[in-house]
N, C-alpha and C positions, 0 to 999 in steps of 0.2 A: 873676788874675781881675779885679781892680779896674779895670785899664786897658782890658781887653777890653769890660767892661760899659760903661764911660764912653764908649768909642769908638762903641758902638752907640746908646746912648741920648742922646748929645749932639745928635742930629737933632731931638729934641723941643724944644730951647731956642728960645724965641721963638714957639712954636706954642700955640694955645688948646685948652683942655679943652672938648670938645664935649658929652660926656655921661659918666655913670658909672652902674653898676648891678651886678647880680649874677645869676648862675645858680647856684642852690643856695648853696654857700659859696665860690664862685669870684667874686672881685671883679674887674670889668672896667672899663677906662677907654678912651674914644675920644679921641684927641688929633690935632690938625692939621686941615687943610682937609677939608671934606666932599667925597667923591668918589663916583661911581657905579661899582659893580662888578657883574659877573655872578656870581651865587651860585646854583648848582643850577638854572640856566635862568631865573632871575628877576633883574631889575635892582634893586639895593638902593643906597640912599644911606647911606654910613657914613663915619666918620672915617678918614683915611688910615692912622694908626697905632693899634695896639691894644696895651694892656698888660693882661695877665691875671695876677692874683695869687692864689696858693693857700697862702700862708704868713701869718704875722702881719703886720699893717700898721696904720697909723693916720694920720689927717689931723688936724693940729693948727693952732691959731691962737694964736700966742704960747705961753702956758703952759696952754692948755686943749685937751683932746682933743675934737674936733668929732664924729668918727665913727671907729670902729675895728672890727677883725675880730671881736672877741667880741660885738659888737652884733648879729650874725646870730642869736645864741642867746638874746637877751633880748626880752621882749615889748615892743610899742610902747606908747605912753602911753595908748592907748584900751582896752587889754586889761582885761577884767573877769574876774578869777580865779574868781569865784563862778559865772559863767554860761558860761564858755568853757574848753575845753582849749587849751593853747598848742601850736601846731605852728609851729616857727620857719621851716620851708621853704615855707610858703604866702606868696605874694607879698603884701606889705603888712602882714603880721603882726608883723614884728620891728622892733627899734629901728633897725637898719641902714636898712631901707626908708624909715622915717620921717625919719631924720637925713640920709641922702644926698640925698633929694629936696629937703629944705629947703636944704641946702648948695648944690646946683646951681641951684635956682630963685632963691634970695636973692642969690647972689654972681655970677651970670651968667658973663661971659667971663673965666675965669681963665686966665692964661698961665704956661707953664713958663719960669722964669727961670734955673735952674741944675740940673744933675744931678751927683750924686756917688755913689760906691759904696765898698764895703769888700772885703776879701779873702775873705769867706765868702758873697758874693752879695747882701748888703744894699744897699738904695738909699736915698738922701736926695734928694728932688725938691723944690726950692724953687719955690713958686708965687707969683704976684702976690697982693696983698692980705695979705701976711704969713702965708700958709698954707704948710704943709709936708706932704708925703706921705713917710712913713717905712715902708720895707719891710724886715722882718728875718726871714730864714729861722730857724725855731725847731725844727728836727728834726736829730738826729744821724745819721739814716739816710743812708747814703752809696751809694745806688744811683740809677740813671737813672729808676726808677719814682717817686721822691720829688721831684716837680716843685714848685719854690718859686714861680717866675713865668716868664712868657714875653712876648716882645716881637716884633711883626712889622708889616710894611708891607702893608696890604691892597691898595693901589693897584698896587704892583709884584708882588704875590703872591710875595714873596721868602721864602726859608727862615725859619722861626721861630727866634729866638734864645732858647734855653731854659736857665734856671739850675736845676739839680737838685742833689740831695745828692752827686752824682758829678762835679760841675763844670758846664761849659758844653757844650751840644749845639746843633746846627743841623739842623733837619728841615724 
């Protein structure tokens, strides 16, 4: 599994991180040149490569965690527990929304320097500026319904490379 993952994601080396964000608790990153694609009859500008992560992950700078997967479920620094109910899934409410925006805005054009993997589908992506993205599947469920992460090329509309609890799939 390790070599198959590396052979797919090595395409990212030398490319820039264009954006990062979330849909519910799915963390997504856009990497590579911006390209125009036709999506459902509309022309959209998007990064060539997409990495969607649905397992545990973290972005570190040296020995400090900058933003991580559990930040989805923690309130942002402006939350007032006396006057508000915390709903993590509302855009802007959680610590992830706050921290990822600061990370992308403050550190601008981050480049992928190296990609490594392990035998259970984990990723280590070394980024410029001494940043690192670590992705680590954290479930023992071994079926294709348990998706850890996926990688695909939007420009080529190629099959998605998906790491699940049951191994690697292409769809």
